[in-house]
C-alpha positions in Angstrom: -16.3 127.0 286.8 -19.3 126.6 289.1 -19.4 130.3 289.7 -19.1 131.0 286.0 -21.9 128.6 285.2 -24.1 130.0 287.9 -23.5 133.6 286.6 -24.2 132.6 283.1 -27.4 130.9 284.1 -28.5 134.0 286.0 -27.8 136.2 282.9 -29.6 133.8 280.6 -32.6 133.8 283.0 -32.6 137.6 283.0 -32.5 137.7 279.3 -35.4 135.3 279.0 -37.5 137.3 281.5 -36.7 140.5 279.6 -37.7 138.8 276.3 -40.9 137.6 277.8 -41.7 141.0 279.1 -41.0 142.6 275.7 -43.2 139.9 274.0 -46.1 140.6 276.4 -45.7 144.4 275.9 -45.7 143.9 272.2 -48.8 141.6 272.5 -50.5 144.3 274.6 -49.8 146.9 272.0 -51.2 144.7 269.3 -54.3 144.0 271.3 -54.7 147.7 272.0 -54.5 148.3 268.3 -57.3 145.9 267.7 -59.7 147.5 270.2 -63.0 148.6 268.8 -63.3 152.4 268.6 -66.0 153.9 270.8 -68.1 155.1 267.8 -68.1 151.6 266.4 -69.1 150.2 269.7 -72.0 152.6 269.9 -73.1 151.8 266.3 -73.0 148.1 266.8 -74.8 148.2 270.2 -77.5 150.5 268.8 -78.0 148.4 265.7 -78.3 145.3 267.9 -80.7 147.0 270.3 -83.0 148.2 267.5 -83.0 144.8 265.8 -83.9 143.1 269.1 -86.6 145.7 269.7 -88.2 144.9 266.3 -89.6 141.7 267.7 -89.3 142.0 271.5 -90.6 144.2 274.3 -88.0 146.9 275.1 -88.5 146.2 278.8 -87.4 142.6 278.4 -84.2 143.4 276.5 -81.1 143.6 278.8 -77.8 145.2 278.1 -76.3 141.6 278.2 -78.8 140.7 275.4 -77.6 143.7 273.4 -74.0 142.9 273.9 -74.4 139.3 272.8 -76.4 140.4 269.7 -73.7 142.9 268.8 -70.8 140.5 269.4 -69.4 142.8 272.1 -68.5 142.4 275.8 -70.3 144.3 278.5 -67.0 145.9 279.4 -66.8 147.4 275.9 -70.3 148.8 276.0 -70.2 150.2 279.5 -67.9 153.2 278.9 -69.7 154.1 275.7 -73.4 153.4 276.3 -73.8 152.5 280.0 -77.6 152.3 279.9 -80.5 151.6 277.6 -81.5 155.2 278.0 -78.0 156.2 276.6 -78.6 153.9 273.6 -81.9 155.7 272.9 -80.2 159.0 273.2 -77.7 157.8 270.6 -80.6 156.7 268.4 -82.1 160.2 268.6 -78.7 161.7 267.6 -78.6 159.3 264.7 -81.9 160.5 263.4 -80.9 164.1 264.0 -77.8 163.6 261.9 -79.7 162.0 259.0 -82.3 164.8 258.9 -79.6 167.6 259.1 -77.6 165.9 256.3 -80.5 166.6 253.9 -80.7 169.9 252.1 -84.0 171.8 252.1 -85.9 171.3 248.9 -86.2 174.8 247.6 -88.2 176.0 250.7 -85.8 178.7 251.9 -88.2 181.4 251.0 -91.3 179.6 252.2 -93.2 180.4 255.4 -91.7 179.1 258.7 -94.6 176.6 259.1 -93.9 175.0 255.7 -90.2 174.7 256.4 -90.8 173.1 259.8 -93.4 170.8 258.3 -90.8 169.6 255.7 -88.1 169.1 258.3 -90.4 167.1 260.6 -91.6 164.9 257.8 -88.0 164.2 256.9 -87.6 163.1 260.5 -90.5 160.7 260.2 -89.0 159.4 257.0 -85.7 158.8 258.8 -87.6 156.9 261.5 -89.4 154.7 259.0 -86.9 151.8 258.8 -87.1 151.5 262.6 -90.9 151.8 263.0 -91.4 148.4 264.5 -88.6 149.0 267.0 -89.9 152.4 267.9 -93.4 151.1 268.3 -92.3 148.4 270.7 -90.1 150.8 272.7 -92.9 153.3 273.1 -95.5 150.6 273.8 -93.7 149.8 277.0 -93.7 153.3 278.3 -96.4 155.6 276.8 -96.7 156.8 280.4 -93.1 158.1 280.1 -92.5 158.7 276.4 -89.7 161.2 277.0 -87.7 158.5 278.8 -88.4 156.1 275.9 -87.1 158.5 273.3 -83.8 159.2 274.9 -84.8 161.5 277.7 -86.0 165.1 277.9 -82.6 166.8 277.5 -81.8 164.9 274.3 -85.3 165.3 273.0 -85.1 169.1 273.6 -81.8 169.2 271.8 -83.2 167.2 268.9 -86.2 169.5 268.5 -84.1 172.6 268.8 -82.0 171.3 265.9 -85.1 170.6 263.9 -86.1 174.3 264.4 -82.6 175.4 263.4 -82.9 173.2 260.2 -86.1 175.0 259.4 -84.3 178.4 260.0 -86.5 179.2 263.0 -84.7 181.0 265.9 -84.1 178.9 269.1 -82.5 181.6 271.2 -84.0 183.4 274.2 -87.3 182.6 275.9 -89.2 182.5 272.6 -86.8 179.9 271.3 -87.4 177.9 274.5 -91.1 178.0 274.1 -90.9 177.0 270.4 -88.7 174.0 271.4 -91.1 172.9 274.1 -94.0 173.3 271.7 -92.3 171.2 269.1 -91.6 168.5 271.6 -95.3 168.2 272.3 -96.2 168.3 268.6 -93.6 165.6 267.9 -94.8 163.2 270.6 -98.5 163.7 269.6 -97.7 163.1 265.9 -95.7 160.0 266.7 -98.8 158.2 267.8 -100.4 158.9 264.5 -97.3 157.9 262.5 -97.1 154.5 264.3 -100.7 153.7 263.1 -100.3 155.3 259.7 -100.5 152.5 257.1 -100.9 154.9 254.1 -98.2 154.7 251.4 -97.7 158.5 251.4 -98.0 159.0 255.1 -101.0 161.2 254.5 -102.5 160.7 258.0 -99.2 161.7 259.6 -98.9 164.8 257.3 -102.5 165.9 258.0 -102.0 165.6 261.8 -98.6 167.4 261.7 -100.0 170.2 259.6 -103.0 170.6 261.9 -100.8 170.8 265.0 -98.5 173.3 263.3 -101.4 175.5 262.2 -102.9 175.4 265.6 -99.7 176.6 267.2 -99.3 179.3 264.5 -102.9 180.5 265.1 -102.3 180.7 268.9 -99.2 182.8 268.2 -101.0 185.2 266.0 -103.9 185.4 268.5 -101.6 186.5 271.3 -99.7 188.9 269.1 -96.5 187.0 268.6 -94.3 188.2 265.8 -93.7 185.8 263.0 -90.5 183.7 263.5 -89.1 184.9 260.2 -89.1 188.5 261.2 -88.0 188.0 264.7 -84.4 188.5 265.9 -84.0 187.3 269.5 
């Protein structure tokens, strides 16, 4: 009888352990199912970072601050946006997507300069809700504005996409020069945009138009073919 009791006890213990293991596994699957998707983590972290930057110096905002504001753990943010620079690159991509989602307003047959002007003004319009945040971010690092806007590689990609949206070729060495030129125009116009208190952004438009005309005049002076007629 003692042997039977001992054997039964061992079997019961084994069943209990197996049941506990199954319960933990099921709980783990449920927890995994509730994990926040990487894109949601990026969106929440970026929204939190921009909200904090509206009233605070970008240099004083830590990733821990951003995580707390977003209601996330640092372990959730790390694989998705492991640095503040990565968050700014994500911000640049968000603005890119918003600009690219808009259809050109009957400018398909207009000169290249007009098309590019329209695309870049759409970019400044997309930035408008974040103007205070952008101002505080750039105020900390005008000496390194490229780093503050998501880094040079991302900024180059963004400006290349703006050229593509304006139907201006970006391939070959001419495309590279156009992209680099637009990076400079964008950074210079940003300064004006940040101080532009006009309702119609007339100061920004005037400065952007002046820069684009200057680049166009230089191209004509050195015998460059118009972008519309060129096939790299």
